[in-house]
N, C-alpha and C positions, 0 to 999 in steps of 0.2 A: 766617638760617642760611647758613653758607658752603657753596657748591655747586660741582659740576664745571661746566665750560664747555660743557654741552650747549646746544643752541639754545633759548632761551626762546621762549615763545609770544607774540611781538610782531610787529606788522604792519610796523613800520619802526624804524630805529635810526640815530641821529646821534652821531658822536664829537664831544664838546665840549672835552675836555682830556686831556692826558697828563702825569703827574707821577710821576717816580722809579719807573717800571716799571708803573704802574697807569693804566688808561683810565677816564675818566668818559663815559658814554653816556646819551643821552636816548631813551627807547623808548615807543612807542605800542602799546597792546594791540589785538589783532585783533578781539576781541569788543566792546571799548569804546574806539574810536579817539579819543574826546575825553579819555580819561584817560591820563596818562603816568606812567612811573616813571623814576628814574635807576638805572643799573647801574654799579657799580664793578667792574672785572674785571682780572685778571692774565693776559694771553695766554700767558705763559711756563709757567704752572702750570695753566691752564685752570680757574681758580677765579673765581667771581663772587658779588657780594652785591647784592641789591635794596635800593635806598634809596627809601622811600615819598615821594611828592610832598608838597610843602608846600601851603598854601592859595593860593600865588601862582605855583606852578610852571608852570601853563599859560600864563601871561603873561610869564614871565621869558625874556629873550633871552640874557643873560650868566650862565652858571653855570660855576664852576671847582672844581678839586680841589686839596686840600692833603694831602700825604703825605710822610713822611720815615721810612724803615724803620730808620735809625740811631737814631731817637728812640723810635718806637712802631710797633706793627703796626696801630694805629687811623688812620683818615683823617677828613677833614672835607670837606664839600661846601658851597660858598659860592654863594648866589643873590643877585644884585644886582637889586632890585625897582624898576622905573621909577615915575615919579610917578602915572601914570594907574592902574596896578595898585594903588597905595597909596591911591587915592581923592583924589589932588590933581590938579586940571586946570589946567595953566598954559597958556602960549601954544600953541594947537593947531597953529600954522603951523610950529613948530620941527620940523625933520627928526629931530634927535637928542633923545631923552627923558632928562631928568635922573634920577639915582638918588636915591631917597628913603629906602630902607630896605635892610637886609641880613639875610638869613636864613642861618644856619649849621647844618648837620647834623653831629653828632658820632657816629661809629660806636661810640664807647665808651658814650655815654649813650643812643643810639638815638632821639634826639628833635631837633627843630629849635628853635633859639634865634633870636629876632628882635630887632633893634635898629634904631631910627630914626636916620637921618643928618641932622643939623641944621646943622652948622658951615659947609658950603660946598656949592655946586651943581656937579655934574660929570656928564659923560656918558661912557660907555665904548663903543667900537666892538664890534660883535658878534664880530669876529675878533681882538680884542686878546689877545695872548699873556699867560699868567700865569706867574709865577715864585714858587715856594714855598721860602723860605729862613728858617731859624732860627725856624720857627713863624709866619712872616708871609707872607701872600699879597700879591704885587705885580702891578699891572696898569697898562699905559700907557693914559691917558685922553686925551680931546681937550684942547686948549688947553695943550699941553706940560706935562701933569700926570701924575705917577705916584701911583696910589692904593695905599696900604699898609694891610692889615687883618690883625690877628692872630686866632687861633682863638677868642678871647673876644669878638670884635666890636669891639674898640678900633681906631680908625682914625686915620690921619693922611695928609698929602699931602706928597710930595717934589717940589719944583719943579725943572724942568730948568734948566741954566745957560745963560746967553747967549741965551735965547729960541730955541735951536735946536729943530727939529722932532724929536720922539722917534719914529723909525720903528718901533722895537719894543725890548723888553727881553729879556734872556737870562741864564740862570745859567751860571757857569763857575768852577771852582776855588773853590766855596763863596762866591762874590761875585756881585754884580749888575752887569750891563753893559747899556749901550744903544749901538746903532749909529745914526749919523746919516749917511744917504746922500743926496746931492744929485743923484743921477742923474735926468735928465729934467725937473728943475724949475729949470734955469738955472744949476746949480752944476757942480762938476767934481771932487768928492773924497768920500772915505769917511773918517769919523772914528769912533773907538771910545772910549767913556768907561767908567770903572769907579767904583763907589761905594765910596770908601775909608772914610768915616765915616757910618754910617747915621743917627746921632743928629743930626749937623749938616748932613746932605745934602751931604757933601763929595765932589763928583765930580772925577775926575782924568782928563786926556786920556791914554789908553793907547796909541793908535796913530792915525796920520794918513797917508793915501796918496792921491795924485791918481788919478782914474779912468784917466788915460792910462798912468800907471805900473802901476796895478793890473792892467790888461788887456793892456798892451803892444800891439804891432802885430798879433799873431796873433788876439787876441780883441777888437780895437778896436770891433767892431760892437756889443759889449755895454755900452759906456760909458754909454748913456742909457736902458738898460732892464735893471735888475737889482734884486734885493731880498736883503738878508741874512735868512736863514731859521733859522740855528742857530749856536751856539758849541760847540766841543769841550768836554766836561766837565772835562778835565784838562790841556789844552794851550792855548797861545796861537794858536788856530786858529778860523776861522769858515767858515761854508758859505753860499754864495750861489746863487741861481737867476737865470739870465740869458736874455734874448732870447725870441723867439716860441716856440721849441721847449723853453723852460724847461730850459736846460742847467744841471745841478748841478755846482758846482765848489767846491773848498776853497782857502782862502788862509791860509798860515802867516805870522803877523805877525812872527815872529822872523827867518825866512829871506826873507820877502817873496816867497814862491813860490806861484804860482797853478797849481792842478792840475785838469784835466778829470776828472770822475767818470763822468757819463753824461747822456744826454738823456732827460728825463722825458716829453716830448711836449707838443704844443700843447693837448691836451684835459685836462691835469691841473690847470690853474689857472684860476680865474674871471677874466674880463677886467674891467678897471675901474681906479679910482683906488687908491692905496696903502691907504687906510682902508676904502673901501667894497667893493672887489672882490678884495682879496688873500686867496688861499686859505691857511689855516693849514697849516704843515708842522710836524708833531710830532716832537720828538727822543725816540726811544724806545730805552731801554737795558733789556734783559730783567732781570727780578727773579725769581730762582729760589727765593726763600723760599716755603715752603708756607703760611705764615701770612697770612691776610687777615681781620683781626678786624672784626666788626660789632657786638659788644657784646651779642649774644643767645645 
């Protein structure tokens, strides 16, 4: 049942994903801390829906949200189930666990659907950004791989071009982008690619700029320490976080203008490597529609 955003009786809450104005959260009950629920909420309207856990939710690391209000008021929750949770015990020395199955919850049907993944082995970082476009959920995986899964559980993989490292993927202007930043790993440029043909995995170079030209002399200290964190939904603009104080800046690819926004502070981001320690930054655009369907 759709409810107002009064504080639920949960001991703790983690934000897992943000998709077109909705948040996906994982919550632990105060009375039964070993039991969890998912909550899908709309902060703009203070409405929320409880999604019951699947049989694997307590062992799932990567769960993501699929929602597009222009198509439907219903949403989907995607759980990526690792090998050990699925009952498959491979090389225990591996740090990253392969995904063996996929569970998808439909708010329209009100049930979980489970499908086994057989075709290829892949692992997904816990903080990999998801992009939901045209009914398909996309995530950047290890080994320069993009995983694409539709709401029916059909899956395929889109390989990155030229063996470049996919830092992250982003939605903008109803298309899929990825940013390839070589800051801090011996390179000196930022390149932006756009997926022109989803069926053929046809990526096109959208923009390329050297780190020196990107930051100029005024912000030259940021050249070796920055991350692309978001794209503007309607403009050729991206947002980056730079330096130890996590300075938020925008970069217009048309005018090639870099603008300071604000310092977020040194305590807002986990320290570590790009994949292991990068704190997710969620691009949130308020959705003022009152409808948040859950099928009940």
